[in-house]
C-alpha positions in Angstrom: -24.3 -19.9 -54.4 -28.0 -19.2 -53.2 -27.3 -21.1 -50.0 -24.0 -18.9 -49.5 -25.9 -15.8 -50.0 -28.6 -16.8 -47.5 -26.1 -18.3 -44.9 -24.5 -14.8 -45.1 -27.6 -12.8 -44.6 -28.6 -14.7 -41.6 -25.2 -14.2 -39.9 -25.2 -10.6 -40.7 -28.8 -10.5 -38.9 -27.4 -12.3 -36.1 -24.7 -9.9 -35.8 -27.0 -6.7 -36.0 -29.0 -8.2 -33.1 -26.1 -8.9 -31.0 -25.0 -5.6 -31.6 -28.6 -4.2 -30.6 -28.5 -6.2 -27.4 -25.1 -5.1 -26.4 -26.3 -1.4 -26.8 -29.6 -2.3 -24.8 -28.2 -4.3 -21.9 -27.9 -2.2 -19.1 -24.5 -1.5 -17.2 -23.6 -3.2 -13.9 -24.0 -0.8 -11.2 -21.9 -0.3 -8.1 -23.3 1.8 -5.1 -20.8 4.2 -3.4 -21.7 5.4 0.2 -20.3 8.6 1.2 -20.4 10.5 4.6 -22.5 13.6 5.0 -20.6 14.6 8.1 -18.1 17.8 7.6 -17.2 18.9 11.2 -13.9 17.4 12.8 -15.2 17.0 16.5 -14.9 20.4 18.4 -11.7 21.2 16.8 -13.8 23.9 14.5 -11.9 22.0 11.3 -13.7 20.4 8.4 -13.6 16.7 7.7 -15.7 14.7 5.2 -14.7 11.9 2.8 -10.9 11.8 1.8 -11.0 12.6 -2.0 -8.2 9.9 -3.0 -10.3 7.1 -1.5 -13.3 8.1 -3.6 -11.6 8.9 -6.9 -9.3 5.9 -7.2 -12.1 3.5 -7.1 -14.6 5.7 -8.9 -12.6 5.8 -12.0 -11.2 2.1 -11.5 -15.2 1.0 -12.1 -16.1 3.7 -14.5 -13.2 2.8 -16.8 -14.2 -1.0 -16.6 -17.7 0.0 -18.0 -19.4 -0.1 -14.4 -21.9 2.6 -13.6 -21.6 4.0 -10.1 -24.2 5.6 -8.3 -23.3 7.9 -5.0 -25.5 8.1 -2.2 -25.0 9.8 1.3 -27.2 10.0 4.6 -28.3 13.4 3.6 -28.0 13.7 -0.2 -26.8 16.7 -2.0 -23.2 17.7 -1.8 -20.7 15.1 -0.2 -18.3 17.0 1.7 -14.6 16.4 0.9 -11.9 16.7 3.8 -10.0 19.9 3.0 -6.5 18.2 3.9 -7.1 15.5 1.1 -6.8 18.5 -1.3 -3.3 19.2 -0.1 -0.7 18.8 -3.3 1.3 16.0 -1.4 -1.5 13.8 -1.6 -2.7 14.1 -5.2 -2.7 11.3 -7.4 -3.5 10.7 -11.0 -7.3 10.0 -10.0 -7.5 13.2 -7.9 -6.0 15.3 -10.6 -8.6 13.7 -13.0 -11.5 14.4 -10.6 -10.6 17.9 -10.5 -10.5 18.2 -14.3 -13.8 16.3 -14.7 -17.0 18.4 -14.2 -19.2 15.5 -14.4 -17.3 13.7 -11.3 -17.5 17.1 -9.5 -21.3 17.4 -10.0 -21.9 13.6 -9.0 -20.5 14.4 -5.5 -22.7 17.6 -5.4 -25.8 15.7 -6.3 -25.7 12.4 -4.3 -28.9 10.9 -3.7 -30.2 9.8 0.0 -29.3 6.2 1.0 -33.0 5.9 1.5 -33.6 6.3 -2.2 -31.5 3.3 -3.1 -32.0 -0.4 -2.9 -29.5 -3.2 -3.1 -31.6 -5.0 -5.8 -30.2 -2.3 -8.1 -26.6 -2.9 -7.5 -24.0 -5.8 -7.6 -22.1 -4.4 -4.7 -21.5 -1.4 -2.2 -18.4 0.5 -1.6 -17.6 2.7 1.4 -14.7 5.5 0.8 -13.2 6.6 3.9 -12.1 9.9 5.6 -13.0 10.7 9.2 -16.4 11.9 8.5 -18.0 8.0 8.5 -16.7 7.8 12.2 -19.5 10.3 13.1 -22.5 9.6 10.8 -22.2 6.4 9.3 -21.1 4.7 12.2 -24.7 5.1 13.5 -26.8 5.8 10.5 -29.7 3.2 10.6 -30.3 3.3 6.9 -26.5 2.7 6.1 -26.8 -0.3 8.4 -29.8 -1.7 6.9 -28.2 -1.2 3.4 -25.0 -3.1 4.6 -27.4 -5.8 5.9 -29.5 -6.1 2.9 -26.4 -6.7 0.6 -25.0 -9.0 2.9 -27.9 -11.2 3.5 -28.5 -11.1 -0.4 -24.9 -12.5 -1.1 -23.7 -9.3 -2.5 -20.0 -7.9 -1.4 -19.8 -4.9 0.7 -16.3 -3.2 0.8 -14.7 -0.4 3.0 -11.5 1.6 3.1 -9.5 3.4 5.5 -11.9 4.8 8.4 -15.2 3.7 6.2 -15.2 0.4 8.5 -16.7 2.6 11.0 -20.0 2.0 9.1 -19.9 -1.7 10.4 -19.4 -1.4 13.9 -23.0 -1.4 14.9 -24.3 -3.7 11.8 -25.8 -7.0 13.4 -26.6 -10.1 11.4 -30.0 -12.0 11.5 -29.0 -13.7 14.9 -28.5 -10.2 16.6 -24.5 -10.7 16.6 -22.3 -8.1 15.4 -21.8 -8.8 11.5 -17.8 -8.5 11.7 -17.7 -10.9 14.9 -15.2 -13.6 14.0 -14.4 -12.3 10.7 -11.4 -10.7 9.2 -11.3 -6.9 8.9 -8.9 -4.3 8.9 -9.3 -0.6 9.1 -7.2 2.9 10.0 -4.8 1.5 12.9 -4.4 3.3 16.0 -0.5 4.0 15.1 -1.7 5.7 11.9 -4.1 7.8 13.9 -1.6 8.9 16.3 0.4 10.0 13.4 -2.1 12.4 12.1 -2.6 13.4 16.0 -6.6 12.8 16.0 -6.8 10.2 18.8 -8.2 12.6 21.1 -10.6 13.9 18.5 -12.4 11.0 16.9 -15.4 9.5 18.8 -13.7 6.1 19.0 -10.4 4.6 17.9 -11.4 2.4 14.9 -8.9 -0.4 15.4 -10.2 -0.6 19.2 -13.7 -0.5 18.1 -13.6 -3.4 15.3 -11.7 -5.5 18.0 -14.4 -4.8 20.8 -17.1 -5.9 18.2 -15.4 -9.2 17.6 -13.8 -8.5 14.3 -10.4 -10.5 13.7 -8.4 -7.1 13.2 -5.1 -7.1 11.6 -3.0 -4.7 9.9 -0.1 -4.1 7.5 2.7 -1.1 7.6 1.6 1.9 8.3 0.6 4.0 5.3 1.2 0.8 2.9 -1.7 -1.0 1.1 -3.1 -3.8 3.2 -6.3 -5.6 2.3 -8.2 -8.1 3.8 -11.1 -10.2 3.0 -13.4 -12.8 4.5 -16.4 -14.0 2.1 -18.3 -11.1 1.0 -16.5 -8.7 3.2 -13.7 -6.6 1.9 -11.7 -3.9 3.9 -8.5 -1.8 3.3 -6.4 -0.2 6.1 -5.5 3.2 4.6 -5.8 5.6 1.5 -3.2 3.5 0.0 -5.3 0.5 0.0 -8.3 2.0 -2.1 -7.0 0.6 -5.6 -6.4 -2.8 -4.3 -10.1 -3.2 -2.5 -11.6 -1.9 -5.7 -9.6 -4.4 -7.7 -10.6 -7.3 -5.4 -14.4 -6.1 -5.3 -14.5 -6.3 -9.0 -13.4 -9.7 -8.9 -16.2 -10.8 -6.6 -19.0 -9.3 -9.1 -17.5 -10.4 -12.4 
């Protein structure tokens, strides 16, 4: 009887310790990098990130118990493309975002890219929208961040126009990082469909090919994702959840 009680006490003590450890164990973190650019070329219209491409992966990771930290080149408010607020583009995740004050605050109070380090995160995810075509494509701090993640064997993921952030990233040998790698992104035909081929600073499909990327695409407006080692990319907004799903599989 005495031994039984002792064994029970030992078991209860072990369970209590495990519970305490679980409470103290830090959550895994994924870094989101969004654009700070809000002007759609010389049209006089606004742009930014596409809200669905942020909201869907954001809640995907939160619901899996993963912490999301949001960074932008300038910090502060991450601009959202007004067109992405059109009722026809709303999904369960965007509706959840607009009913979630904490998420809205997170987009108002982003940290600067210079304030984050790859050591603190399992992976980095770049949502799209047209904004990245102007700032993240040339931002030296974003370029360095992508290199840091990649060269430390951590996955890097991009969706829609966000692969623009890759076009000037080079590897340790000074070659374009995407040269010889499978990649996708917003296609020329999709850009034509939204009538912005003469507005964007470059056509993403053409630029990815120019940098040596092995570009491929699926049907316009259908989910299409490719992966090449640590590199994940999705073609359009419809690809955001699939990119997030594949990214999670790489950090589990």
